[in-house]
N, C-alpha and C positions, 0 to 999 in steps of 0.2 A: 758650732757650724761644721766642724770637721766630722763630728759624729753623724750629723744629718746627711752630709755628702756620702759618708761611708754606707749608711743605711740605704740611701737612694741608689748607689752603685750596686750594692748587693741585690736589691730587689730587681733592678733592671737586668742583671746577669741571670737571675733565676727565671725571669719571664722569657728571656731570649732562649735559654737552654730548654725550657719547657715547651716553647713553641716549636723548636727544631725537633725535639723528640716526638711531639704530636704529629708533625708533618711527616716524619719518617714512618711512624706507625700507620698513618692514614695511607701513605704511599704503598706500604706493604699489603694493606687489606683492600686496596682498590680493585674492584671487579672490572676487568676489561670489557668494553662495550663494542659490539660489532659496528663496523662502518658500512653503511648502505649507500650506494650511489648508482646512477644511471649514466653510462658512458656511450657515446656515439663514436664508433670507429669501424675499421674494416674487419671483415671476417672471411676466413677461407672455407668455412664449413656452411653449406646451405642449411644444415640442421639448426645452427645457432640463430640464423635469420628467421627460420620458421617458428622457433620457440619465442623469439621476441615479438613477432607479429601476433602469435596466439595470446601472449600476455597483454598486448595493447588491445586486442579484440575483447578479451575478458574484462579489462578495466572499463571499456566502453559499454559493454553489456551491463555491468554492475551499475554504472552511472545512469543508465536508462531503465533499470529494473523497476522503479516505482511506476513509471509511465506504462511499461509493458504490462505490469500486473493490473493496472487500472483498466487498460484498454482491451485486454484479452481474457479477463476472468469475470466472475459474477460480482465483483466489488462495485462496479458502476451502478447496477440496478439497486443494490442494497443501500448504498449511501444516499442515493436519490430518494428512495422510499423513506428512509429514516429522517431525512431533512424535511420532507413533506409532512411526516407525522408530527415532528416538532413544531412546524409552523401552524398546522391545523389545530393542535392543542393550545397554542398560544403561550407555552412556557418559554419565557425569554431565553434563559441560559441553562435550562434544565431539561434533559440531560446535556452536559457540555459536548461541544463538537468533538473534542478529543475522545470522549467515551463512545460516541456514535461511530467515529472512524475506527477505533479499536474493536468494537463489536462487529462492524462490517468486515474488518480484516480477518478476525478469527472465524466468522461464519463462512467467509470466502475460502479459508483453509479447509474447513469441513466439506464444503461443496466440491472444491477442486481436488480433494485428496485422491480420488480414483484416477483422475487425469494425470496428476503429478507423479503418482506411483508408476504409471505406465512410462512416463518420461524417464524416471529414475531407472527402471528395470531395462528398458529398451535402448536408452541412449547414454545416460550419465555413467552408470556402472561399467558397461563395456568400454566406454572411452577412457575412464580412469584406470581400467585394467590393461589398456593398450591393445584391446582386441579390434577396435574399429578406428577409423580416422575421424578428424573433426568434421569433414563434410558429411560423412555417413551419420555421425552423431547428431548433427543439426537436422538432417532429413528425417531421422527416426524420432527425434525429440519434438519436432514441430507437428508431426502428424496427430498425436493425441490432442494437442491444443486446437488444431484446425478442426478435428472431429467435434470437439466441444462447441466451438463457435458455429459450425455448420448445423448442429442440432438446435441452436437457439437463435439463429438469424432468420429473418424473413426473406422470402424469395424476391419480394418487391424491392427490398433494399439492395440485394445482390444485383438485380437487373439494373438498378439505378447506376451503381458504380461501374458495372461492366460497360454500360452505354457511355458513361462519362469518360472512361479510359480509352474509348475508341478502339478497343480490342475486339477481335472476332469472338463470337459467342462460343464459350467452351463446350466441348462435348461431354465432359464429366466434371465432377468436383475436383478431381486431381489436377485438371488443367487450369483451375482458377488460381491466380497468384495470391499470395498471402497479403500483399499490400492492397489488394482489392477487397479481400475478405474482412480485414480488421475494421476499416471505416464503416462497412455495411453492418457489422456486428455492433459497433458502437451506437449507431443511430437506432438500431433495433432495441438495444438495451435502454436507451433514452426514452423511446416510445413506451416500452413496457413499464419503466419506472414512473412516467408521467400518468399512465392509465391507472396504475395502482394508487398513486398519490391522489388522483381525482376521487376515487372511491373512498379513500381515507378521510377526505375533507367533508363528505356528505353528513355523516352522523354528528360530527362536531359543529357543522354549520347549522344543523337542526337545533342543537342545544343552544347555540348563540341566538337564533331567531326566537325560540321559546322564551328565553330569559329576557330578551329585549322587549318582547310583547308584554310579559308580565310586569316589567318595570314601568313601561309606558302606561299600562292600565292602572297602576298604583300611583302614578304621578311622580315617580322617582326618576325624573329625566336627568338630573345632575349626577346620578350614580353611574359610573362606566359599566356598560353591560359585560365587557370582557373580564372585568375584575370579578364580577359576580358569577359568570359562567365557568370560570376556570376551575374552581373546586368541583363543580358538577361534571365537567369533562374528565377531570382526573379520576373522580369516583366511577364514572361510567367505564373508563378504560381499564380500571383495576377490576371492576366487577365482572367484565366479560373476559378477563385474562388476556388483555390485548397483546402483550409481548409474545405470549405463546401462539396466539392466532396469527399474528403478523409474521413472525420468524418462521413458523411452520409453513405458512402459505408461500412465503418467499422461497424457501428451500425446495418445496414441491414444484414451484413454477419453473425450475430449471430442468432441462433434459440432459442428464449426465451419461 
């Protein structure tokens, strides 16, 4: 019994000493982490307040970035056409919506590259170098985007929102507010996407009608026509190099 207690006491002492040594070693090798916090207090410098407001404005813009990208770029027309194409072919989950959205995103980057390069050269770089103020950077940065929207918006849609805003008729495009231009551009893009989607439906609708007529003439009414026509629609799309035609036509449809 005494031997057992002696062994137990020795083992406990070794465990305690080893734990203390490991704790000391871990304490010595601990990497200090920075503490980040946001405090609300008084400031004697107007510059500190200005920097804080700029940071809050930047966070707000970043949170709205997806909506801004959808509503002011070519993304809207692209994703509408791709969804119409998917519905016209009748392929339930192929291609996936994530793939269509990713393809629309990168084609948007390709189409908008000249516009965003202007924004970077005329507004972002001078502002980051401290050569211009935030107000000047905003005015210079929004101009290329406004120019892109003006090139692709319909005059009828602009007139609609000008009349709905009860504002006097602007003498030039520079007098037209951006909050009037964006919704006009959005419905113009919706109209263009729906028109292209209508023409995409026609060849696939013809295939469906031909397959249905053949099945009815053969007395195979229990066989779903959509199931039979799907391979023929996929084959037709591949033979005419459909992705090349559609993406090429979409890119050329924008005035950049």
